[in-house]
C-alpha positions as CSV (number, residue, x, y, z in Angstrom):
1,M,8.6,-16.4,-11.2
2,Q,5.6,-14.7,-12.7
3,T,6.3,-11.5,-10.8
4,E,9.7,-10.9,-12.4
5,V,8.2,-11.7,-15.8
6,L,5.5,-9.1,-15.3
7,L,7.9,-6.5,-14.1
8,D,10.2,-7.1,-17.1
9,R,7.3,-6.6,-19.5
10,F,6.1,-3.6,-17.6
11,L,9.5,-1.9,-17.8
12,T,9.8,-2.8,-21.5
13,G,6.5,-1.2,-22.2
14,L,7.6,1.9,-20.2
15,A,11.0,2.2,-22.0
16,P,9.7,4.4,-24.9
17,L,8.7,7.1,-22.4
18,D,12.3,7.4,-21.1
19,P,11.6,6.9,-17.4
20,V,13.9,8.7,-15.0
21,A,13.3,6.0,-12.3
22,V,11.1,3.1,-11.3
23,W,10.8,2.0,-7.7
24,A,9.0,-0.7,-5.8
25,H,7.7,-0.2,-2.3
26,G,5.4,-2.1,0.0
27,S,5.7,-5.9,0.4
28,L,7.7,-6.2,-2.9
29,A,10.5,-4.0,-1.5
30,G,10.1,-4.9,2.2
31,G,10.7,-8.7,2.0
32,D,7.1,-9.8,2.8
33,Y,5.9,-10.3,-0.8
34,Q,3.6,-13.3,-1.4
35,E,3.1,-14.0,-5.2
36,G,-0.5,-14.0,-6.2
37,R,-1.6,-12.5,-2.9
38,S,0.4,-9.3,-2.5
39,D,0.0,-6.2,-4.7
40,L,3.0,-5.0,-6.8
41,D,3.3,-1.4,-5.6
42,L,5.4,0.8,-7.9
43,I,6.3,4.4,-8.4
44,A,7.6,5.6,-11.8
45,V,9.2,9.0,-12.5
46,L,8.7,10.2,-16.0
47,P,10.2,13.3,-17.7
48,S,6.7,14.8,-18.2
49,L,3.1,13.8,-18.1
50,T,1.4,15.3,-21.2
51,P,-2.0,14.1,-22.4
52,R,-0.2,12.0,-25.0
53,T,1.9,10.4,-22.3
54,V,-1.2,9.5,-20.3
55,W,-2.7,7.9,-23.4
56,R,0.4,5.9,-24.0
57,L,0.5,4.7,-20.4
58,A,-3.2,3.6,-20.6
59,K,-2.3,1.6,-23.8
60,A,0.8,0.1,-22.1
61,H,-1.3,-1.1,-19.1
62,A,-4.0,-2.4,-21.4
63,R,-1.4,-4.6,-23.2
64,L,-0.5,-6.2,-19.8
65,R,-4.1,-7.2,-18.9
66,A,-3.7,-10.8,-20.1
67,E,-0.5,-11.3,-18.1
68,P,-0.7,-13.3,-14.8
69,L,-0.8,-10.9,-11.8
70,S,-1.4,-7.8,-13.9
71,G,-4.5,-6.9,-11.8
72,Q,-2.2,-6.6,-8.8
73,L,0.2,-4.2,-10.5
74,H,-0.3,-0.7,-9.1
75,C,1.8,2.2,-10.3
76,T,1.8,6.0,-9.5
77,Y,3.4,8.3,-12.0
78,L,5.4,11.4,-10.9
79,T,7.6,13.9,-12.7
80,P,11.0,14.9,-11.2
81,S,9.8,18.2,-9.8
82,A,6.4,16.9,-8.5
83,D,5.2,17.4,-5.0
84,P,4.5,13.9,-3.8
85,G,1.6,15.1,-1.6
86,R,-0.4,16.2,-4.6
87,R,-2.7,13.8,-6.5
88,H,-0.8,11.9,-9.2
89,L,-1.8,9.8,-12.1
90,T,-2.1,6.2,-10.9
91,W,-2.9,2.8,-12.5
92,A,-4.5,0.5,-9.9
93,H,-7.5,-1.9,-9.9
94,E,-7.2,-1.9,-13.8
95,E,-8.0,1.8,-14.2
96,L,-6.4,5.2,-14.2
97,F,-7.2,7.8,-11.5
98,K,-5.3,10.2,-9.2
99,R,-4.0,9.8,-5.7
100,P,-1.1,11.2,-3.6
101,V,2.1,9.5,-2.6
102,T,1.6,9.2,1.1
103,Q,4.2,10.0,3.8
104,V,4.3,6.3,4.6
105,T,5.0,5.4,1.0
106,S,7.7,8.1,0.8
107,R,9.3,6.8,4.1
108,E,9.2,3.2,2.7
109,L,11.0,4.3,-0.5
110,H,13.7,6.1,1.5
111,S,14.1,3.3,4.0
112,F,14.0,0.2,1.8
113,G,12.7,1.1,-1.7
114,R,13.8,-1.3,-4.4
115,V,15.2,0.5,-7.4
116,L,14.0,-1.3,-10.6
117,L,15.4,1.4,-12.9
118,G,17.3,4.7,-12.9
119,K,17.9,7.0,-9.9
120,P,17.3,6.1,-6.3
121,P,14.5,7.7,-4.3
122,A,16.9,9.9,-2.3
123,D,17.8,11.7,-5.5
124,L,14.3,12.7,-6.5
125,L,12.0,12.4,-3.5
126,P,12.1,14.8,-0.5
127,P,12.7,13.1,2.9
128,V,9.8,12.6,5.3
129,S,10.4,13.9,8.9
130,D,9.2,11.9,11.9
131,R,6.6,14.6,12.6
132,E,5.2,14.5,9.1
133,L,5.0,10.7,9.3
134,T,3.3,10.8,12.7
135,D,0.8,13.4,11.6
136,F,-0.1,11.4,8.5
137,V,-0.6,8.1,10.5
138,V,-2.9,9.8,13.0
139,R,-4.9,11.5,10.2
140,D,-5.3,8.2,8.4
141,Q,-6.6,6.4,11.4
142,R,-8.8,9.3,12.5
143,D,-10.2,10.6,9.2
144,F,-10.2,7.4,7.0
145,W,-10.3,4.2,9.0
146,R,-12.5,5.4,11.9
147,P,-15.3,6.8,9.8
148,A,-15.2,3.7,7.5
149,L,-16.3,1.6,10.5
150,D,-19.7,3.1,10.2
151,N,-20.2,1.6,6.8
152,A,-21.0,-2.0,7.9
153,P,-21.2,-3.6,4.4
154,L,-17.5,-2.8,3.7
155,W,-16.4,-5.0,6.5
156,T,-17.8,-8.2,4.9
157,R,-14.9,-8.0,2.4
158,D,-11.4,-9.4,3.0
159,V,-9.7,-6.2,1.8
160,W,-11.3,-4.1,4.5
161,V,-10.8,-6.6,7.4
162,D,-7.2,-7.2,6.4
163,G,-6.5,-3.6,5.7
164,G,-8.1,-2.2,8.8
165,L,-6.5,-4.6,11.3
166,L,-3.0,-4.6,9.7
167,T,-2.9,-0.9,9.2
168,F,-3.9,-0.3,12.8
169,A,-1.1,-2.6,14.1
170,R,1.4,-0.9,11.8
171,A,0.2,2.6,12.8
172,S,0.6,1.6,16.5
173,V,4.2,0.7,16.0
174,T,5.0,3.7,13.9
175,L,3.5,6.1,16.4
176,R,5.2,4.4,19.4
177,E,8.6,3.6,17.9
178,G,8.9,5.7,14.7
179,R,9.5,2.7,12.5
180,L,7.6,0.9,9.7
181,I,6.8,-2.8,10.0
182,S,5.7,-5.5,7.6
183,K,2.3,-7.1,7.4
184,R,3.8,-10.3,8.9
185,E,5.1,-8.4,11.9
186,A,1.7,-6.7,12.2
187,L,-0.1,-10.1,12.4
188,E,2.3,-11.2,15.2
189,L,1.5,-8.1,17.2
190,L,-2.3,-7.9,16.8
191,P,-3.3,-10.5,19.4
192,G,-1.2,-8.6,22.0
193,L,-3.0,-5.4,21.0
194,G,-6.3,-7.1,21.9
195,A,-7.5,-7.9,18.3
196,P,-9.9,-10.9,17.9
197,V,-7.6,-13.9,17.6
198,E,-9.9,-15.9,15.3
199,V,-9.9,-13.0,12.8
200,V,-6.1,-12.6,13.0
201,E,-5.7,-16.3,12.2
202,D,-8.1,-16.0,9.3
203,I,-6.0,-13.2,7.8
204,R,-2.8,-15.3,8.4
205,R,-4.3,-18.3,6.6
206,R,-5.4,-16.3,3.6
207,R,-2.0,-14.5,3.3
208,Y,0.4,-17.2,4.1
209,G,-1.4,-20.6,4.1
210,E,-4.6,-22.2,2.9
211,P,-7.8,-20.1,3.3
212,G,-10.5,-21.8,5.4
213,P,-14.2,-21.0,6.0
214,A,-14.8,-17.3,6.9
215,V,-15.0,-16.6,10.6
216,E,-18.5,-16.2,11.8
217,D,-19.4,-12.6,12.7
218,R,-16.0,-11.5,11.3
219,A,-17.2,-8.0,10.4
220,A,-18.8,-7.4,13.8
221,L,-15.7,-8.6,15.6
222,T,-13.4,-6.4,13.6
223,R,-15.5,-3.3,13.8
224,G,-16.2,-3.9,17.6
225,Y,-12.4,-4.0,18.2
226,L,-11.2,-1.3,15.9
227,G,-13.6,1.4,17.0
228,P,-12.4,1.8,20.5
229,A,-8.8,0.8,19.6
230,I,-8.5,3.6,17.0
231,D,-10.1,6.1,19.4
232,E,-7.6,5.3,22.1
233,L,-4.6,5.4,19.7
234,V,-5.7,8.8,18.2
235,A,-6.4,10.3,21.6
236,A,-2.8,9.5,22.7
237,Y,-1.2,11.2,19.7
238,D,-3.6,13.7,18.3
């Protein structure tokens, strides 16, 4: 399996930095991973993140670029005392930048994180309360996804259509029931939430089957649905 080969090589390259822990979250940990279609979402905890460490990480990722699936490997780097909510060094989309570890990611790690190396998340990562999770999910829908609907060109891309609809369905369940669900579960729920069925089936084919022709007016259908749906969801919990 190409995924396991890539993970082994990634961990081998990380070994000289003496990682305290390496964890998988997202689909790779939650049982809904589709090789070649899903991202490999990782968190690594290192003893320190000095400028020299950052340089060595960049070199280690560069050495993986020729490996199958390497473009889908995303890793955020923490130190043992770091506040997850701060922006942390991250390798994703084949570049280094900074982003926080969200409350959803932290809850995933505590609930079903896969330990690839070292200590478990509970030993190093503070727990996320139900209120903290709810507040983040509402902010994400209100402050990120809702304004993004005004940028029409974004919604011609698979990543935005898939992300917008799946994240909305998952947010709905988290807010209503306090639990996290997989993308597969989200797809099953979307028609019942009023999402355009043809767009949902398009996502299903691309993630689990053979992609077909793009749905006509996919962007308009998605934006037309998500605008009022997000407004209603946020109003109920904001």
